N, C-alpha and C positions, 0 to 999 in steps of 0.2 A: 504494499500499500504506499503510494508516493503522496506526500503532502509538502506544501510550501508554507514554511514557518517564518513569520516576521518576529525578530527577536530585538526588541528595544531595551537597551542596557542603560538604565538611569543611574548614573553616579551622583556623587555629592555635588559635582560642578560641571558635569558633562553628560551628554547623551550620545551613545554609540548604537548603531544598529546593523543587523545583517538580516538578509532574507536567504534561508537555507532550504534547499530541496532535500527532503529526508526520505528514506534513510541514507541516501548517497552521500549526504553532507556537502553537496555542491553549493558554492556561494553564488547566488543569483545577483545580489546587490548588497552594498555596504555603505555606511557613511558615519559622520561624526560631527557633532556640534559642541563647541567648547564654551566654557564659562557661562553655563546656563543659569539664568535667574527665574525664567518662567517656563515651566515644564509643559504646560498645555501648549504654549507657542512652539516650543522645541519639538514636541510630538507632531505638530502640524507640518513642520518642515520635511518629514519623512515622505509625506505624500505630495506637498506642493512642489517638491522638486521633480516630480513625476516618477520617482523610483518605484514606490509601492504601487503606483497605479499601472506600471507596466507588467505586472505579474499578479496572477490569482493568488490571493492569500487564503490558505485553508485553516490557518490558526495563528494565534498570537501567544508567545511565551514570555513571561516576565520574570526576572531575577528578583522576586520579592524578598523582603527582609525579615520581619518579625511577626510571627503569627502565634507565638507562645508555645506551650508544650504540645498542643494538639497538632500543630502544623510545623513538622520539621522534614517534610517530604514534598512531593510535587502533586498538585491538585488542579482539577478544572475549577475555575473561579465560579463561585456561587455566593448567595447571600451569607452563608456561614463564614466563608473565607474573608469576605469583605468586613463582617463584623469582627473577626479576629484581628485583622489589621487595624480596625478603629480601636479595639480594646487595648492593643499594645502600641498605639500611637504615642502616648506619653513616654514610652521607652525608647522609641526610635523616631523622635519628631521630624528629623531631617530627611528620613527615607519613607516611612510608611505614608506620610502625607502626599509625597510625590507619586507613589505607586498607586494610591487611591485615586489621585487626579488622572493618572495614565489609564487606569482601568475604566474610569468613567468616560474619558475622551475617546478611548478605543470602542467601548460599547455604543457610543453615539455614532462614531464614524463607520464601524463595521458590524452593524446589528446581525446577530445570528452567528458571527464567526466565534468559535470557542476560544477562550482566553485561559491560559494555563499559568499557574503560579508556582514557580520553583523556588521554594524557600531556601535562603542562604544557610541555615543551620543543618541541612540535610548531611553534608560532608562531615560535620563535626559530631554526628550521632554516635560515632565510634569512640569517642572520648571516654575513658574510664570513669566510673562514678566518683572516685576521689579527686578527680580533675574537674568535675562538674559542680561540686557542692560548695556553697558558702557557709560560713559560720554564723547563719542567722537562726532566729527561733524557728522550730520545726514547722509551725503553722504557715510560715512564709513559704516553704516549699509547695504547699498545696496551692498557693496562688501563682506558682510558676517562677518563683525567684531562684534562679541557678544560672550557670554558665551555658550559654547557647553557642556562641561563636558565629562569625559572619564571614563574608568574602569566601563562602564555601566553594562556589563554583570556580573561582580563580584558584584557590589552593588545590582543588581537586585536579584541575587542568595541569597545574605546574607539577603536581606529583606525577601524573601520568606522562607528561612530556620529559621529566628528568629521567624516569625510568626507561623510557624509549631511547633517549640519547645515550645513557650509560649502559643500557642492556640489562639492567635489573633494578628492583626496588632497593632504596638505600635509606639510611637515617638522614632525613632531609629537614632543613629549616628553610621554609618558604617565606620570602619577605615581599608582601604586596605593599609597595610604598607609592602613595600618590596623594590626591586631595584627601582621600580616605585611606587609612593605612592599618594593616594588621599583619601579624606573623603567625606561622602555624608549625608545629612539630609534626612531621609525617614519618611514620615507621611502617614498613611493610604496605605502603600505599594507603594507609589509614591515619586519620587525624588522631593525635595523642593529646595535644593541647593546643590552645590558641590564645591570642592576647585579648581579643574582644570577648566580653562576658554576657552579663544579662542584656546589655545594650551595646549598640555600635559606638556609644560615647566612651567606652572604657578601653584600656590597653594603651597603645602609642598615642602621642599627641597627633591629632589630625589637623586639617587646615583650619577649621573654626571649631572643633570639638575637643574638649579638655583632656581626654585620656584618663589614666588612673588618678583617683583623687579620693582622699579621706572623706567619707560621707559626713563626718562631724564637722568638717570645715564648712560644708554646705549649711548644716544646721546652725552653726555659729553665725554665719552671715545672715541667715534668715531671721534669727532672733535679734541681731544687732540692728539690722536695717528694716525689719518688718516686711520683709519681701514674701511674696506668695510663691507657691510652687511653680506657677506659670512664669513669674518674674525670673526665677533661678534657671528654669528650663530654657527660656529664651536666651539668657546671657551665656549659659554654658554650651548651648548648641550653635549659637551664632557668633559669639565673641571670645570663645576660649581657644584652646590648642596653639597652634603656631601664630594665628592672628593675635591672640591675647598676649602671648610671650613677646611678640615682635612689635606690636603696634601697627603692623601693616595689614590693612583691610583685606579680608579674603584669606589671608594666610598662605598664598600660593608660594611654594618654594622658589620659583623662578623670580617672583617679586621680592622675596627676602634676599636672595643672592645679589639682585640687582641694587637693593637698598643699601646694603653694606653697613648699616648702622650698628651700634653696640647691641641694641635689643635684638635686632634681626640676626646678628651673628650668634647671640646667646640662644636664640630659639632653635637655630640649626644644631647647636652644640647639644642641647637638650635632646633633640630628636635623634641625633647620631648616637648619643650615650644610651638611650633606651633601646635602640636596634642591637647595639653591641652586647649590652647586658642580657637581652632576651636570647641572642644566639647562645651565649654561655649557659643560661638557664635551661634551654631546650636540649642542649648537649647532655646536661645532667639528666634531664627527664627521659631522654631516650638511651642513656648509657653510652653516649658518644655521637659524633656527628660526621657524616661522610660526604655531605654536599650542602651547600647554601645556594639558593636561587633568588635572584632579584627580579621582580616584575612590577607592573604598574607604571603609571606616568613617570614617577621619579626613579624607581628601582631599575626599570629597563633602560631608560634614556640618560641618566646622570652618572657619567663615569666618576666625576668628582665625589658624588655622594657615596657610590660603592666603595671608593677608595677609603673614604673616611670611616665608613662603618666597619671595614675590615682591619683597619689599621689598629695594631695592638693585640690582635687575635692570632698572631703567629704561634703562640703557645698551644692553640688548638690544631695547629696544622694548616691555617688559613693564610694564604699568600697570594696576592694578585700579580699578574703579569701586565705591566703598564701598556704594552702594545695591544694585547688582546682586549684589555679593558676599554681602551679608546676606540675600538672597532664598532661594528654595527650588526644587527641581526642576532638570531639565536645562536649562542656560542658559549664555550667555556672561556672564562676570563682569569682563571687561576694559573699560577706559575707551574711549570712542570714539576718543580720540587715540592710543591705543596701537597700535603697529605689529604686535604679536603678539596673536593671539586667545587669551584665557585662558577656559577652561571649567570648570564644575563639573558633573560627571556621575555618574549611578548606573551601576554596571557590571551586566552580566548574563552571568556565566561560564556559568550553567546553559544559556542559549540557545546559546552556542557549542558547549558539550559535546554538547547534544542534537542539533545539526546534524551534528556529526562522527559521533556514535554511530548516527544514522539512516543516513548514507551507508555506515557499516561494516556495519550490519546487512542493508541491501538489496544490498550488494555493488557499490555505485556507486563 
């Protein structure tokens, strides 16, 4: 059964899309919109350029983010799926809102075309229980408070791509670094741990989201200033992370590097430190590390950032080759003498989402 799937990938600051013929995985069309601020307008650009109109679309698949404990897999969108996205909207305000907008826009533009939600925590469902649990009151678990992990499609693709390039599954640290960043420990092709937890707010500092933060700091500021939960949510989702650290609106690493101010340089140091520290932590979690892969807008394209993230990790066997690191395309960037293989790779979340959606639609 052949189907043409439209895969819009709505990131924190960008919209990528592909139209794939499945199951052949033939790319019929693709495109990208950068620095997006209005996702309904960005979605409209897929069709106004004539791309989507040139191909019959049999289904749409979205890399949805947070649907709570009930939705860790891939599902045809119905009222229950939309209700779950709304329920966990406070946990993923920068993501669930745009996917709800996208679903509404697609249902209006393509009535009758099935829409499939491929939830990001699916790949992380293999994390052991001890890596998922928080030290919260037991009753909180019943409300779904635990580590979910996100960027699952990207980390899954990177795990499969590295295994294909190296000829086997290895103990891998996958570094998805961009406007939204996370890292994942992958052993035997399965997620062992990841930096994002209950929400995409946690883990590494993102462009405008705060990363790991002591929750009592939030309570302290709420008490001190009389802020509501919505006040705090808005500040930490839109003005935290690299933007908050640097004072550079939007927190884009390219803008931080161009600014060159003391605060911008500090923000980059904080980011690099967290990446390096996590590589070491995940080596401990897996009992060693055999490969580190950099992907995402920053991880794939910034040779300088890869160099900074790997500097000082020679004790783990991580050593870059300057010439390889300055190259382009999917490649090994580590030195021949390095014990750990370091790679720079493009990710393909849309392909993983298309595979999941195809299996869902044909009932496999």
